[in-house]
N, C-alpha and C positions, 0 to 999 in steps of 0.2 A: 422493466421502465424508459418510458418513452425520455426526449433528449427535454420538454419542456417541466416535467416534472423531475426529474434529478436537477436540473440544476436549480429548483427550487429549496431542494433539500438542499445542496451540495454549501450549507452557513459560509464556509472559509474561500468559498470562489474556484477557479480554474486556478488561478495562479498561471507560469510562464511555462513555454515548450524549456519539458526538461534533455536537454539538447548535449552536455554535459554528461549526461548519465545515460544515454540511450544507448550506449553500447551492449546494457544491460537487459534492456528489455526488447519485447518482440512487439512491435507496434508504436505508436503514442502516446507519453506518457505528460504530466502537466505538474509542476513545482513550487509549493508558495509553501519560503518558511513562514513560520508565525513566530518560533520565539530561540532563545539558547541561554543556558542561565552561565552561570561565572567559569561553573566546572565543566565546561564543556556540552556538557547536556541538549542536544536539539532537539527541536519540536518542529517539525514539517508534515502538511498534507500535499498529500500524490494523487492525483485524480487520472485516472486510466482509462483511456479507448475500450469500446467494444472490442472483448478479446486479448488486448493487450495485457502483458503478466511480465514479471520482469522475472532474470535468470535464474537458475541454481544459485544461493550465495549459501555465506555464515558469516556469522557478524562474529567476530573472534574477538574473546578477551580470557587473561586469564584470571579474574575475579569480576565480578558485576558484569555490566553490559546485557547485550542484550538486544528485542527488539519488543516493544510492544504496538501491535495496530489497532485501533478501534473504528471501526468501520462505518463512514458519516451518510454516505448516502450510494446509491446504489447498490447492485449484488456482485458477489465474486467469488474466488476460489481462494482456499489457503492448503498448501500441502507440505510437510513431513517428510524427509529421505525413509524412503520403506513404508509410511502411512497413507490411511486412501487419505481423499482428496476430501476438503472441507469447508463444504458450502458458505458464506459469509451475505448477513443482508446489516441493515440497519442497526448498529448496537451493541450487534454482535463485536468485543475484544479479547485476543487472542496473546498469550504472554508467551513469545519465544525464547529461552533461554540461550547464554551466549552459548556458541559452538555450535549451534542444531543446520541442518544441513535444510533450506528450506526453498519454497518460492510464492509469491503469490499477485494477485489479477484479477480484470473484470474477467465475468461471464464474455462470453460470443454475443448476446440480445443486450447486455448492456454496459453504460458507465458502472465505475466503481470510487470513488474518493476515499481516500485511507488516514487517518490522523495518527 
């Protein structure tokens, strides 16, 4: 997907450089906060430049927690520890339970925007 097509589909926009979390990514990413609930649930859009991904990580929680990824624009990958890589396309949803080691990011030839 070329940049012009991606920008049209990236409905939340690019956001700001994700400098605060840059050490957890290979490549450049951008963060746009969308909403935060009273009980601390945060909704954000992250855009990955081509080839950018985050490091292996875990969202720890004793109860509840985890992460939900919604692929908005572009193409990417998601992988859980000891599992095959899953290809992501617009409209795909990944429900990641708490305490599951994983990574996600853009394919080498496409940006990825995920909420």
